[in-house]
C-alpha positions in Angstrom: -0.3 0.3 0.1 2.9 1.9 0.1 3.3 2.4 -3.0 -0.2 4.0 -3.2 -1.2 0.4 -4.2 -5.0 1.0 -2.6 -8.1 -1.6 -1.9 -10.6 -1.7 -4.7 -6.6 -0.7 -7.0 -5.4 -3.7 -9.8 -2.1 -5.3 -9.5 -0.9 -6.5 -12.7 1.5 -9.3 -12.7 3.2 -10.0 -16.0 5.3 -13.7 -15.1 4.9 -16.9 -14.6 4.3 -18.9 -11.8 7.4 -18.3 -9.1 6.6 -17.7 -5.3 6.8 -14.3 -5.9 4.2 -15.0 -7.5 1.7 -16.5 -5.6 2.8 -14.1 -3.0 1.7 -11.1 -5.1 -1.8 -12.4 -4.8 -1.7 -13.0 -1.9 -0.8 -10.2 -0.2 -3.4 -8.6 -2.8 -5.9 -10.3 -1.5 -5.4 -8.9 1.4 -5.7 -5.6 1.0 -8.9 -5.5 -1.0 -6.5 -4.8 -4.2 -7.0 -7.0 -7.1 -4.8 -9.1 -9.0 -4.3 -8.8 -13.0 -2.8 -12.0 -14.9 -2.7 -11.4 -18.5 -0.5 -14.4 -20.2 2.4 -13.2 -20.0 2.9 -14.2 -24.3 0.2 -12.7 -25.4 1.4 -9.7 -27.6 2.4 -6.1 -25.8 -0.8 -4.6 -27.7 -3.5 -6.9 -26.0 -0.9 -6.5 -23.1 -1.4 -2.6 -23.6 -5.6 -2.4 -24.0 -5.8 -5.3 -20.8 -3.9 -2.7 -18.7 -5.5 0.0 -19.5 -8.6 -2.2 -19.2 -7.8 -2.7 -15.3 -6.7 0.6 -14.9 -4.0 -0.7 -13.6 -1.0 1.7 -12.5 1.2 -0.9 -11.3 3.2 -4.2 -13.3 5.2 -6.7 -11.9 7.3 -8.6 -14.3 10.4 -10.6 -14.6 12.9 -9.9 -17.1 11.9 -12.4 -19.3 8.5 -10.7 -20.1 10.1 -6.8 -19.8 10.6 -5.7 -24.1 6.9 -6.8 -24.0 5.4 -4.9 -20.2 7.7 -1.8 -21.3 6.3 -1.7 -25.1 2.4 -2.2 -23.9 3.1 0.7 -20.8 5.1 3.3 -22.9 4.1 7.1 -22.6 1.8 5.4 -19.9 2.4 6.8 -16.1 2.2 3.1 -14.8 5.2 1.6 -13.6 6.5 -1.4 -13.9 8.0 -3.4 -11.1 11.4 -6.3 -11.6 11.5 -9.8 -10.1 14.6 -10.6 -10.5 18.4 -8.7 -11.6 17.5 -4.7 -10.9 17.8 -2.4 -14.2 17.1 0.9 -13.4 13.1 0.2 -12.9 11.6 -0.9 -9.0 12.9 -3.9 -7.6 10.3 -6.6 -5.7 12.8 -6.9 -2.8 12.3 -2.6 -2.3 8.4 -4.7 -2.4 9.3 -6.2 0.6 12.1 -3.3 2.2 9.3 -1.2 2.7 6.8 -3.8 5.1 6.0 -4.8 8.4 8.0 -7.6 10.2 4.1 -7.4 11.6 3.0 -10.6 9.6 -0.3 -10.9 11.4 -2.3 -7.4 9.8 -5.9 -7.6 10.0 -7.9 -8.9 7.3 -9.5 -5.3 5.2 -12.3 -4.1 5.6 -14.0 -5.4 2.3 -17.4 -6.6 1.6 -16.7 -10.3 -0.2 -19.5 -10.3 -1.3 -17.7 -7.2 -3.7 -14.5 -6.6 -3.5 -12.9 -8.6 -6.5 -9.7 -10.6 -6.0 -8.8 -11.2 -9.2 -9.9 -9.9 -13.3 -9.2 -13.0 -15.3 -9.3 -12.1 -18.9 -11.1 -15.0 -20.9 -12.4 -15.2 -25.3 -15.7 -15.1 -26.0 -18.0 -16.0 -29.0 -15.8 -13.5 -30.8 -13.2 -11.1 -30.7 -10.6 -10.5 -28.1 -10.5 -12.0 -24.7 -12.8 -10.0 -22.2 -12.3 -9.5 -18.6 -13.6 -11.7 -16.3 -13.9 -10.8 -12.1 -13.6 -12.9 -9.2 -14.9 -11.4 -6.1 -13.2 -12.7 -2.7 -17.0 -14.6 -2.3 -16.2 -15.8 -5.5 -12.9 -17.9 -3.9 -14.3 -18.4 -0.9 -17.3 -21.0 -2.5 -15.1 -22.5 -4.5 -13.2 -23.5 -1.7 -15.4 -24.8 0.5 -17.7 -26.6 -2.7 -14.0 -28.1 -3.2 -14.2 -30.2 -0.4 -18.0 -29.9 0.2 -19.1 -31.8 -2.7 -18.5 -35.7 -2.0 -15.7 -36.1 1.5 -13.0 -34.4 1.7 -9.9 -33.9 -1.0 -7.7 -31.8 0.5 -5.4 -31.9 3.5 -2.9 -30.6 5.4 -1.5 -33.9 5.1 -0.9 -33.3 1.3 1.9 -32.7 -1.4 0.4 -31.3 -5.0 3.4 -30.7 -7.6 0.8 -27.3 -9.4 2.0 -26.6 -13.1 -1.1 -25.0 -13.6 -0.4 -21.4 -15.1 -1.5 -19.0 -12.4 -2.7 -16.8 -14.8 -4.9 -18.9 -15.2 -8.3 -19.4 -13.7 -8.1 -22.7 -13.2 -3.6 -22.7 -12.0 -4.8 -19.5 -10.0 -8.3 -20.1 -8.1 -9.0 -23.6 -8.6 -5.4 -25.5 -7.7 -4.2 -23.0 -6.1 -6.6 -21.0 -3.2 -8.4 -24.8 -2.4 -4.6 -26.4 -2.1 -3.5 -23.4 0.2 -7.4 -23.1 2.0 -7.1 -26.7 3.2 -3.1 -27.2 4.3 -2.0 -29.0 1.3 1.9 -28.8 0.4 2.7 -27.3 -3.3 5.1 -27.7 -5.1 5.4 -24.4 -7.3 6.6 -25.8 -10.6 7.6 -22.9 -13.9 7.5 -24.6 -16.8 5.8 -28.1 -18.1 8.1 -30.5 -18.7 6.6 -34.0 -19.3 9.7 -36.2 -17.9 10.5 -33.5 -14.5 7.1 -33.3 -13.8 6.8 -37.4 -12.9 10.3 -36.9 -10.8 8.6 -34.2 -9.2 5.8 -36.1 -8.7 7.9 -39.5 -7.4 10.2 -36.9 -5.8 7.8 -35.1 -3.6 5.8 -38.0 -2.9 2.4 -35.9 -4.3 -0.7 -37.1 -3.7 -2.4 -34.9 -5.3 -3.0 -33.6 -9.0 -3.9 -30.9 -10.9 -4.0 -32.1 -13.7 -5.5 -31.0 -17.9 -6.1 -33.4 -20.8 -2.6 -32.8 -22.6 -0.5 -33.9 -19.7 -3.4 -36.9 -19.0 -1.8 -37.9 -23.4 1.5 -37.3 -22.7 1.4 -39.8 -19.8 -0.4 -42.6 -21.5 2.0 -42.2 -24.2 5.3 -41.5 -21.7 7.4 -44.7 -23.3 9.0 -45.4 -19.6 5.7 -44.4 -17.4 6.5 -47.0 -14.8 10.1 -46.3 -14.6 8.9 -42.8 -11.8 7.6 -44.0 -8.7 4.2 -42.4 -8.4 2.3 -45.3 -5.9 1.7 -41.8 -3.6 -1.0 -40.6 -5.9 -4.0 -41.7 -4.7 -6.1 -38.7 -7.1 -5.4 -36.6 -9.9 -8.6 -34.2 -11.1 -8.4 -33.2 -14.4 -10.6 -30.0 -16.3 -10.3 -27.0 -18.4 -11.5 -29.1 -21.9 -13.1 -32.2 -21.8 -11.1 -35.6 -21.3 -12.7 -38.7 -23.3 -13.6 -41.6 -21.7 -11.0 -44.3 -23.4 -8.3 -41.8 -21.9 -9.5 -42.0 -18.4 -9.5 -45.6 -18.9 -6.0 -46.3 -20.5 -4.3 -44.0 -18.3 -5.9 -46.2 -15.4 -4.4 -49.4 -16.6 -1.2 -47.8 -17.3 -1.1 -46.4 -13.2 -2.7 -50.5 -12.5 -5.6 -47.9 -10.4 -8.2 -45.7 -10.4 -7.5 -42.5 -9.3 -8.3 -40.0 -11.6 -11.7 -37.7 -11.9 -13.0 -34.9 -14.1 -14.3 -31.7 -13.3 -16.0 -28.8 -15.9 -16.5 -25.0 -15.0 -15.6 -21.8 -17.1 -13.1 -18.3 -16.0 -17.0 -16.5 -15.4 -18.5 -18.5 -12.8 -15.5 -20.8 -11.9 -16.4 -24.2 -11.0 -19.8 -26.1 -11.8 -19.3 -30.5 -11.2 -16.8 -32.5 -10.3 -16.5 -36.5 -9.6 -15.7 -37.9 -7.2 -14.0 -41.0 -7.1 -16.7 -43.5 -5.5 -18.3 -42.8 -9.1 -16.6 -44.7 -11.9 -18.3 -42.8 -14.9 -15.1 -42.5 -17.5 -16.1 -39.5 -19.5 -18.0 -38.0 -17.0 -17.5 -34.4 -15.5 -19.1 -35.6 -12.0 -22.5 -33.5 -10.7 -23.0 -29.8 -9.6 -21.2 -29.0 -6.7 -23.3 -27.1 -3.6 -25.6 -24.1 -4.2 -24.5 -24.7 -7.6 -28.2 -24.8 -10.1 -27.8 -25.9 -14.2 -30.3 -25.5 -17.0 -30.4 -27.7 -19.9 -31.5 -25.8 -22.7 -32.8 -27.1 -26.1 -30.8 -26.0 -29.1 -33.5 -25.7 -31.1 -33.3 -23.1 -33.5 -36.0 -22.4 -36.8 -36.4 -22.8 -40.1 -33.8 -19.2 -40.8 -31.0 -20.7 -38.4 -31.6 -17.3 -36.4 -32.6 -17.8 -33.0 -33.0 -20.1 -30.0 -35.2 -20.9 -28.4 -36.5 -18.8 -25.3 -34.7 -20.1 -22.8 -31.2 -17.9 -24.0 -27.5 -19.2 -23.8 -25.3 -16.6 -22.5 -22.5 -16.0 -25.6 -20.0 -18.9 -23.4 -22.2 -21.8 -23.9 -21.4 -25.9 -23.9 -23.4 -28.9 -25.2 -23.6 -30.8 -22.2 -26.1 -34.4 -21.5 -27.2 -34.6 -18.2 -28.0 -38.8 -17.3 -30.7 -39.9 -15.1 -28.6 -39.5 -11.6 -27.2 -35.9 -12.2 -24.3 -36.9 -13.8 -22.9 -34.3 -16.6 -20.8 -35.2 -20.0 -19.4 -32.4 -22.2 -19.9 -33.4 -25.1 -19.1 -30.3 -27.4 -18.9 -26.4 -27.6 -20.8 -23.4 -29.1 -18.6 -20.8 -29.3 -15.3 -20.2 -31.6 -12.7 -20.3 -28.9 -10.2 -23.5 -29.7 -9.2 -25.2 -26.9 -5.4 -25.7 -27.4 -3.8 -27.6 -24.8 -6.0 -26.8 -22.5 -5.2 -23.0 -22.9 -7.5 -20.3 -24.7 -7.1 -19.4 -28.7 -9.2 -17.4 -29.7 -9.2 -17.0 -33.8 -10.0 -13.0 -33.7 -6.3 -13.3 -32.0 -4.7 -15.1 -34.7 -6.9 -13.6 -37.7 -5.5 -9.4 -35.9 -1.8 -10.8 -36.5 -2.3 -13.0 -40.0 -3.9 -9.2 -41.6 -1.2 -7.3 -40.3 0.7 -9.1 -43.0 0.6 -6.2 -46.3 -0.2 -9.1 -48.5 -3.1 -11.2 -47.3 -6.2 -9.5 -47.7 -8.2 -11.2 -45.0 -7.9 -14.9 -43.1 -9.5 -17.2 -40.9 -9.1 -19.4 -38.0 -10.6 -22.6 -36.9 -9.9 -25.3 -34.9 -8.5 -29.1 -35.8 -9.2 -31.9 -34.0 -5.9 -32.8 -32.4 -5.2 -35.9 -30.6 -2.4 -35.1 -28.1 -3.4 -31.1 -27.8 -7.0 -31.1 -28.5 -7.3 -28.7 -30.9 -4.7 -27.2 -33.4 -5.3 -23.9 -35.3 -5.6 -24.4 -39.5 -5.1 -20.1 -40.7 -7.0 -19.5 -44.6 -5.2 -16.8 -45.8 -6.4 -14.8 -48.9 -4.0 -13.1 -50.8 -3.8 -9.1 -51.8 -4.5 -9.6 -54.9 -1.6 -9.3 -57.0 0.7 -9.8 -54.4 2.8 -12.8 -55.2 2.3 -14.4 -51.4 4.4 -17.5 -50.6 4.0 -19.8 -48.4 7.2 -19.4 -46.5 6.2 -15.7 -46.2 3.8 -16.8 -44.5 5.0 -19.4 -42.0 8.3 -16.4 -41.4 6.0 -13.8 -40.6 3.9 -15.7 -37.6 7.5 -17.4 -36.2 8.0 -13.1 -36.0 5.5 -13.4 -34.2 5.7 -15.4 -31.3 2.0 -16.1 -30.6 3.2 -18.5 -28.3 1.0 -21.1 -25.6 1.6 -20.6 -21.7 4.4 -22.9 -21.9 6.2 -20.9 -24.8 5.4 -23.2 -27.3 4.8 -21.4 -30.7 -0.1 -21.6 -30.6 -0.1 -21.2 -34.5 1.9 -23.1 -37.1 1.8 -23.1 -40.6 3.5 -26.2 -42.0 4.8 -27.6 -45.5 2.0 -28.1 -47.6 -1.6 -26.6 -47.9 -5.2 -26.4 -48.1 -6.3 -24.8 -51.4 -9.7 -23.0 -51.4 -10.7 -21.2 -54.5 -12.9 -18.0 -54.7 -13.2 -17.7 -51.5 -15.1 -14.6 -49.9 -14.7 -14.4 -46.2 -17.7 -12.5 -44.5 -16.1 -9.4 -42.2 -17.4 -10.3 -38.5 -18.5 -13.6 -39.5 -15.4 -15.4 -40.2 
């Protein structure tokens, strides 16, 4: 607060996972301010847009992302705080020096029902990521729901290896909040790599894991999975993207036991359902959490294909079925969002990158099913009339944009070979 961060104000953190990141989150909650956590690999223009929306006057980052942050806050009064070697900006150690030795500070006098805890960005049906407000009450509700749903899932006896990125709702709000609230030991991983992850699980005798489908796939396909001692793991929860029945069964067979459950939720409303180990229903994401309501709407259109029935669906809707016992199964999505390795990739963001090329007149990005990634973005481009646009030129251009996922891998890649569409006409706003 001595830096000028007041109740109700935003602290922007642009970083991979780190102990400092966790401290910043908890400290910001404690004073009644909120954290804004963009994807650190966002382009500078997108970072600037999000920082302006959050009205953050302080951005904490690391040497890895300092160039993007400096570009994003150029010509503004936003202050940069660096976690790492001193470089002329305010340093994280300076913040610690301003703190009090009295660690038992009274809670901030805020109403948890309305006090913002976190500002996360999630993609709608179209356009760029949109800000989602998570209140302190939202987080408190999830923490209580997690252990009250079907018996306690976490306790002080548990250890988790957390690789989920803290800028994401699943990592920050779902996994971190629940783990800390129940006194779980957290082994924080900066960047996911399958062999390192398995080694950490074995070394620290992890008992509970928060995972995503691509990690399940990596484990199933790992040629030396049996060489890692994973016997300590009693349960793992998969979320962020649907996990197929076959993959659940394959992993259970390779592990020699059943330990995997599924959960379902959205950034906008946190967790919605969770399946416990008592219910062996591979492919199901479970039943509704306590004090949660859901409504299944018939997606029945008029012959003109213009509108839904009187049960209007929110912009972010999934296609699901619920069986007679109340167990939910996610079947499909009704939004254009591409799920790449559990991360949200808005086609509009990638289309904007392509459309900045002087020889591209129009572009469309769609999701292509992929066994390992879930979906891979596929781009269709229309050259400017008369322009000589080579495949290599587009490949090199996309590579230079550094459109990457949270692990640094390219999100949009164009490989050798092409799908030619003659006389392609793309309607503006309806790609």
